[in-house]
C-alpha positions, 0 to 999 in steps of 0.5 A: 619597120625601123625608124629613128624616129619611132613613136607609137603613133607612128606604129598605129598609124604603119599597122592601120595603114596595112590593115593590120589588127594588132601593132607592137613596138620594140627597143624604142625604134621598131615596128611590127604588125600583125592579125594575130599573136602565137601564143603556142609553141614558144611563141609571145609570153605575157611579160611585166609592164617594167619590162617594156621600158626602152623609150621610143626614138621619137617620143618619151612613149616607152616602146618595149624593150630589148626582146620585149615589145609593147603590144596595141589593138590597132581597132581600139585605139580611137583615131583623133584626126586625120589629113589626106595623107592619112591619120596624124594622131590617136587618143586612148591607144589601147595598150594590150600588154608587155610580151616577148617578141621571139 
């Protein structure tokens, strides 16, 4: 999913609503979700946190980088409050690491 208003919270909301375990932001405006991370066969590789330095298009948070993803554990991200329309905020977002997204 891509939006010009991407934030970490938005990505976590999208992933949680679809029942995914992990959410990742990339290059400021993209959000990806999955139930597992492919660490083998040319999958994900851990990167330095400084490699995930693209600001989210909808906030001042960091949302990955070019070809790099800020990965979050959706289950460990604590919901702050919710409305009938859905989750509206998170506290203590559980960032796992920065990794290559290819």
